[in-house]
TORGULO-115769 format. One record per residue (C-alpha): residue in three letters; x, y, z. Coordinates in pm, whole numbers, plus 50000, padded with zeros to 5 digits. Each point is the difference from the previous one (the first is absolute). Layout:
<rec r="ALA" x="X" y="Y" z="Z"/>
...
// end
This chain:
<rec r="UNK" x="68455" y="04823" z="06346"/>
<rec r="UNK" x="50105" y="49845" z="49668"/>
<rec r="UNK" x="49982" y="50188" z="49669"/>
<rec r="UNK" x="50037" y="49830" z="49661"/>
<rec r="UNK" x="50177" y="50168" z="49711"/>
<rec r="UNK" x="49985" y="49894" z="49637"/>
<rec r="UNK" x="50311" y="50007" z="49776"/>
<rec r="UNK" x="50234" y="49999" z="50300"/>
<rec r="UNK" x="50261" y="49757" z="49872"/>
<rec r="UNK" x="50347" y="50133" z="50079"/>
<rec r="UNK" x="50218" y="50136" z="50276"/>
<rec r="UNK" x="49968" y="50344" z="49843"/>
<rec r="UNK" x="49622" y="49979" z="50037"/>
<rec r="UNK" x="50040" y="49905" z="50366"/>
<rec r="UNK" x="50220" y="50306" z="50063"/>
<rec r="UNK" x="49751" y="50225" z="49823"/>
<rec r="UNK" x="49712" y="49868" z="50213"/>
<rec r="UNK" x="50203" y="50046" z="50320"/>
<rec r="UNK" x="50066" y="50364" z="49902"/>
<rec r="UNK" x="49631" y="50065" z="49932"/>
<rec r="UNK" x="49894" y="49845" z="50331"/>
<rec r="UNK" x="50259" y="50209" z="50187"/>
<rec r="UNK" x="49877" y="50320" z="49828"/>
<rec r="UNK" x="49649" y="49923" z="50127"/>
<rec r="UNK" x="50125" y="49934" z="50354"/>
<rec r="UNK" x="49912" y="49632" z="49984"/>
<rec r="UNK" x="50224" y="49746" z="50174"/>
<rec r="UNK" x="50057" y="49676" z="49815"/>
<rec r="UNK" x="50089" y="49670" z="50159"/>
<rec r="UNK" x="50064" y="49813" z="49677"/>
<rec r="UNK" x="50018" y="50104" z="49636"/>
<rec r="UNK" x="49993" y="49694" z="49777"/>
<rec r="UNK" x="49934" y="49942" z="49631"/>
<rec r="UNK" x="49633" y="50083" z="49951"/>
<rec r="UNK" x="49918" y="50079" z="50363"/>
<rec r="UNK" x="50074" y="50236" z="50285"/>
<rec r="UNK" x="49928" y="49956" z="50369"/>
<rec r="UNK" x="49955" y="50326" z="50188"/>
<rec r="UNK" x="49959" y="50053" z="50374"/>
<rec r="UNK" x="49708" y="50239" z="50001"/>
<rec r="UNK" x="49667" y="50015" z="49821"/>
<rec r="UNK" x="50012" y="50217" z="49692"/>
<rec r="UNK" x="49757" y="50291" z="49969"/>
<rec r="UNK" x="49799" y="50046" z="49681"/>
<rec r="UNK" x="50203" y="50314" z="49924"/>
<rec r="UNK" x="50330" y="49811" z="50042"/>
<rec r="UNK" x="49863" y="49711" z="49792"/>
<rec r="UNK" x="49898" y="50232" z="49716"/>
<rec r="UNK" x="50331" y="50187" z="50006"/>
<rec r="UNK" x="50202" y="49677" z="50009"/>
<rec r="UNK" x="49794" y="49865" z="49711"/>
<rec r="UNK" x="50066" y="50317" z="49792"/>
<rec r="UNK" x="50371" y="50008" z="50080"/>
<rec r="UNK" x="50052" y="49632" z="49921"/>
<rec r="UNK" x="49805" y="50032" z="49676"/>
<rec r="UNK" x="50242" y="50271" z="49883"/>
<rec r="UNK" x="50278" y="49743" z="50031"/>
<rec r="UNK" x="49808" y="49725" z="49821"/>
<rec r="UNK" x="49886" y="49819" z="50315"/>
<rec r="UNK" x="49639" y="49943" z="50098"/>
<rec r="UNK" x="49851" y="49971" z="50348"/>
<rec r="UNK" x="49746" y="49716" z="49986"/>
<rec r="UNK" x="49658" y="50007" z="50161"/>
<rec r="UNK" x="49792" y="49704" z="49878"/>
<rec r="UNK" x="50054" y="49645" z="50123"/>
<rec r="UNK" x="50058" y="49834" z="49661"/>
<rec r="UNK" x="50262" y="50255" z="49900"/>
<rec r="UNK" x="50171" y="49954" z="50334"/>
<rec r="UNK" x="50005" y="49621" z="49956"/>
<rec r="UNK" x="50138" y="50031" z="49645"/>
<rec r="UNK" x="50273" y="50235" z="50126"/>
<rec r="UNK" x="50090" y="49746" z="50270"/>
<rec r="UNK" x="50020" y="49716" z="49745"/>
<rec r="UNK" x="50220" y="50209" z="49773"/>
<rec r="UNK" x="50226" y="50103" z="50287"/>
<rec r="UNK" x="50050" y="49636" z="50106"/>
<rec r="UNK" x="50088" y="49902" z="49642"/>
<rec r="UNK" x="50235" y="50295" z="49944"/>
<rec r="UNK" x="50174" y="49937" z="50331"/>
<rec r="UNK" x="50021" y="49626" z="49931"/>
<rec r="UNK" x="50155" y="50038" z="49654"/>
<rec r="UNK" x="50199" y="50322" z="50014"/>
<rec r="UNK" x="50115" y="50034" z="50359"/>
<rec r="UNK" x="50021" y="49653" z="50156"/>
<rec r="UNK" x="50340" y="49833" z="49981"/>
<rec r="UNK" x="49836" y="49673" z="49893"/>
<rec r="UNK" x="49653" y="49924" z="49873"/>
<rec r="UNK" x="49787" y="49795" z="50241"/>
<rec r="UNK" x="50044" y="49623" z="49987"/>
<rec r="UNK" x="49622" y="49945" z="50023"/>
<rec r="UNK" x="49782" y="50069" z="49701"/>
<rec r="UNK" x="49904" y="50362" z="49947"/>
<rec r="UNK" x="49631" y="49950" z="50070"/>
<rec r="UNK" x="50071" y="49857" z="50346"/>
<rec r="UNK" x="50254" y="50273" z="50072"/>
<rec r="UNK" x="49766" y="50285" z="49901"/>
<rec r="UNK" x="49706" y="49844" z="50181"/>
<rec r="UNK" x="50205" y="49953" z="50318"/>
<rec r="UNK" x="50146" y="50353" z="49988"/>
<rec r="UNK" x="49658" y="50165" z="49960"/>
<rec r="UNK" x="49788" y="49762" z="50206"/>
<rec r="UNK" x="49742" y="49938" z="49728"/>
<rec r="UNK" x="49899" y="49695" z="49796"/>
<rec r="UNK" x="50194" y="50006" z="49671"/>
<rec r="UNK" x="49688" y="49943" z="49789"/>
<rec r="UNK" x="49844" y="50315" z="50147"/>
<rec r="UNK" x="50320" y="50198" z="49942"/>
<rec r="UNK" x="50031" y="49869" z="49646"/>
<rec r="UNK" x="49639" y="50071" z="49906"/>
<rec r="UNK" x="50011" y="50352" z="50147"/>
<rec r="UNK" x="50332" y="50078" z="49827"/>
<rec r="UNK" x="49875" y="49873" z="49662"/>
<rec r="UNK" x="49673" y="50189" z="50033"/>
<rec r="UNK" x="50171" y="50332" z="50076"/>
<rec r="UNK" x="50321" y="49976" z="49794"/>
<rec r="UNK" x="49884" y="49798" z="49698"/>
<rec r="UNK" x="50293" y="49757" z="50032"/>
<rec r="UNK" x="50054" y="49719" z="50246"/>
<rec r="UNK" x="50257" y="49996" z="50278"/>
<rec r="UNK" x="50216" y="49747" z="49817"/>
<rec r="UNK" x="50024" y="50231" z="49696"/>
<rec r="UNK" x="50092" y="50290" z="50228"/>
<rec r="UNK" x="50272" y="49787" z="50161"/>
<rec r="UNK" x="50137" y="49903" z="49659"/>
<rec r="UNK" x="50017" y="50364" z="49892"/>
<rec r="UNK" x="50198" y="50087" z="50311"/>
<rec r="UNK" x="50228" y="49699" z="49965"/>
<rec r="UNK" x="50082" y="50110" z="49644"/>
<rec r="UNK" x="50078" y="50352" z="50127"/>
<rec r="UNK" x="50233" y="49842" z="50256"/>
<rec r="UNK" x="50164" y="49793" z="49724"/>
<rec r="UNK" x="50060" y="50320" z="49800"/>
<rec r="UNK" x="50156" y="50164" z="50305"/>
<rec r="UNK" x="50226" y="49702" z="50070"/>
<rec r="UNK" x="50105" y="49979" z="49634"/>
<rec r="UNK" x="50100" y="50365" z="50002"/>
<rec r="UNK" x="50206" y="49965" z="50318"/>
<rec r="UNK" x="50196" y="49720" z="49827"/>
<rec r="UNK" x="50077" y="49836" z="50335"/>
<rec r="UNK" x="49810" y="49678" z="49925"/>
<rec r="UNK" x="49974" y="49789" z="49688"/>
<rec r="UNK" x="49666" y="49876" z="49868"/>
<rec r="UNK" x="50030" y="49664" z="50176"/>
<rec r="UNK" x="50059" y="50172" z="50335"/>
<rec r="UNK" x="49711" y="50240" z="49937"/>
<rec r="UNK" x="49767" y="49710" z="49914"/>
<rec r="UNK" x="50100" y="49821" z="50320"/>
<rec r="UNK" x="49967" y="50312" z="50216"/>
<rec r="UNK" x="49649" y="50077" z="49870"/>
<rec r="UNK" x="49884" y="49635" z="50025"/>
<rec r="UNK" x="49962" y="49930" z="49630"/>
<rec r="UNK" x="49997" y="49630" z="49919"/>
<rec r="UNK" x="50261" y="50059" z="49727"/>
<rec r="UNK" x="50181" y="50267" z="49801"/>
<rec r="UNK" x="49778" y="49906" z="49709"/>
<rec r="UNK" x="49687" y="50072" z="50204"/>
<rec r="UNK" x="50138" y="50339" z="50104"/>
<rec r="UNK" x="50100" y="50083" z="49640"/>
<rec r="UNK" x="49660" y="49902" z="49861"/>
<rec r="UNK" x="49817" y="50207" z="50261"/>
<rec r="UNK" x="50234" y="50296" z="49946"/>
<rec r="UNK" x="49943" y="49990" z="49623"/>
<rec r="UNK" x="49623" y="49965" z="50043"/>
<rec r="UNK" x="49989" y="50313" z="50219"/>
<rec r="UNK" x="50265" y="50221" z="49836"/>
<rec r="UNK" x="50013" y="49867" z="49644"/>
<rec r="UNK" x="50377" y="49956" z="50041"/>
<rec r="UNK" x="50226" y="49720" z="50116"/>
<rec r="UNK" x="50196" y="50076" z="50317"/>
<rec r="UNK" x="50330" y="49997" z="49809"/>
<rec r="UNK" x="49867" y="50238" z="49733"/>
<rec r="UNK" x="49864" y="50230" z="50273"/>
<rec r="UNK" x="50343" y="50007" z="50163"/>
<rec r="UNK" x="50171" y="50072" z="49664"/>
<rec r="UNK" x="49761" y="50290" z="49934"/>
<rec r="UNK" x="50075" y="50155" z="50337"/>
<rec r="UNK" x="50376" y="49956" z="49952"/>
<rec r="UNK" x="49979" y="50155" z="49653"/>
<rec r="UNK" x="49795" y="50292" z="50137"/>
<rec r="UNK" x="50255" y="50058" z="50278"/>
<rec r="UNK" x="50285" y="49997" z="49748"/>
<rec r="UNK" x="49817" y="50255" z="49785"/>
<rec r="UNK" x="49951" y="50225" z="50302"/>
<rec r="UNK" x="50370" y="49973" z="50091"/>
<rec r="UNK" x="50102" y="50096" z="49645"/>
<rec r="UNK" x="49800" y="50321" z="50007"/>
// end
């Protein structure tokens, strides 16, 4: 049986879900971002208790089909941008469609209807979050970040970053460095 969980986007979330399943005596086969495969069928009492316990931690057990599909789309995007070593060589629409086994137009229309933004905008938001993360680690320069995240140029990355955050990447990095220095001087 597969259960779908909203807001499950980190390794910490996966550990929390595993703990909750174990407390309920449920045996999981796979705990992945946004979904859990368990061996047995879940009783209504276990379902309700799991739902309550997850909600306390900011996670939500999903029941309706559209919410489940949206959670799957988000999980594929989060995994693709934040956890994959390299972004897929194919375009994102083909990648998402192939991973989920649905026509991209259907996925896109459903996502836009439910979330109020399109999949491409959601991808851009997550790419910018990844850029912020990479800037803070200071392991890669902006050219390397642009290449790694498949931007056509550093200029394209910088323009998109400024459009989303209101800051240039270099100014963002300076702000964080200044903040860190202020914290060290306290």
